[in-house]
N, C-alpha and C positions, 0 to 999 in steps of 0.2 A: 318404542316407536311403533306407531300404527300407520301403515301405508305411507311411510316417508314423512309423517308429521311428528315432530318431537313432542314428548310428554310435557305437560305444564309442570313447572316447579312446585314443590310442596308449599302449602300456605305459610309455613314457618320460615321458609327460605326467602320469601318475597319481602323485601324491605320497602316500606311505604316512604314516599318523599316527605321531607319535613314539612309540616303544616305551619303556615304563618298564624300567629295568634289572631284571634278575632279583632278586626280593626276597631270595632265599637268599644271593646273592653280595654283597649290599650291607652296608656297615658298620652301617647303621641296624638291620638285622635282627639282627646278631650283637652289637651293643653291650651290650645288657642281659644276655644269657647270659654274655658274657666278664666283665662287671663282677660278676655273681653268682659266677662261678668264682673270681675274685680275692678277693671278699668271703668266700667259703667258706674259702679258704686263710688269709686274715687271721684269721678267727674260730678256725680250728684252731690257728694259731700262738699266738694269744692264750690259748687254752685250755691249750696246752703250757706257755707261760710262767707262767700262773697256777698250774698244777699243780707244775711242777718248777723254776721260776725260771730265771735266766740262767747257772746253773752249768755247767761243762764236765764234770761228773762223771756225766753221764747214761749214758755207755757206758764203764765202766772197761775198760782193756786195749786200747782203740783209741788210735791217735795223736790228739793234739789236733786238733779240727776234722774228724776222720774221719766224724763223724756227719752231716756236710753232705750226703754222697751219699745216705744213707738218707732224710734230711729232704727233699731235692729230689724223690726218687722218690715219697715219700708226698704231698708237696704237688702233684705233677702228677696223682696220683689224686684228691686232694680238689678240684683245679681242674676235672677232668673231671666229677666228681660234681656240683659246683655248676653247671656249664654244662648238663649234662643235666637237672638239676632245674629250672633256669630255662626250658629249652625245654619241659619237661613242663607247668609252671605256665602258660606263655604259651598253650599249646594248650588247657589246661583253661579259661582265662579268655576265650578267644575267643568272641565273641558275647554275653557277659554284659554287662548294662547296669544302671545305677541302683544301688539298694540291694543287689541280688543280687551285683553285681560288688564292692561294698564289703565285703559279707559274705565273699566268696571271698578277697579280699585279706587280710582279718583272719585268716581260717583259714590262709592261706599264712604269714603272720607267726607265727602260733601253732605251725605245723608246723616252722619253721626250727630251734629248739633241739633238737627231737627228731631231726631229720635230721642235725644235727651230731653228736649223741651216738651215733646209730645208725651213722653212717659211721665214727666213731672205733672203735666196738665191732666193726664189720665189718672193720676193719684187722687185728684180732686173728685173724680167720678166713681172711683171704686178700684179695688185691687186688681181685678182681671184686666181693666183697661190700662194699667201700668205696663203690663206685659204686651198687650195687643198694640198699644200705641207706640211701643218701642220698635216693633217690627214693620209697621205700616210705611214709614219713610224709606226703609230699605226696599220694600216691595215696589214703591213708586219710583225711586231713583235708580235702582239696579234691576228690579224684576221686570219692569216694563221694557227697558232696552233689551234685556236678555230674551224676553218673549218675542219682541220684534225681530231680533237677529235670528232666532230659531225659525220663525215663520218665513223669513227671507230665504234662509238656506233650504227650507222645505219646498218653497215655491221654485227656487232655482233648480233643485234636483228634479222636480217634476217636469220642468220645462226642458231640461237636458235629456230626459228619457222619452 
């Protein structure tokens, strides 16, 4: 003890608090976006089946089952689109509580059919637009209200001070 101050414990004696695993690397973080990606793929396949049925006459001139390669490439893009859309919606919903959160979730559900159709139309224009067009409806339906709400809270806090 020096002048009434106790000595610091030895570095080996100090126990560090347990660290939580990195949230980005955990399955809990990725579970919902991965499920959304698979859900997006399932909805796109359902839309394909509803439109064309189960016939193998979708691509005449190709060997039977040759369309599987194109289908898997398209489904991987739809999976990526669903994954990114879920990450975007998670970010937009962060911090929302109560009725406001319920309103944003309802808007998210309302944006999903538009995102499916937009990404399907984006596939006609090229692979990057499949992913981009899947997120645009969520930005319009959910992002604009979130931006407006945050601006409202900012103006309200400035008026109060």
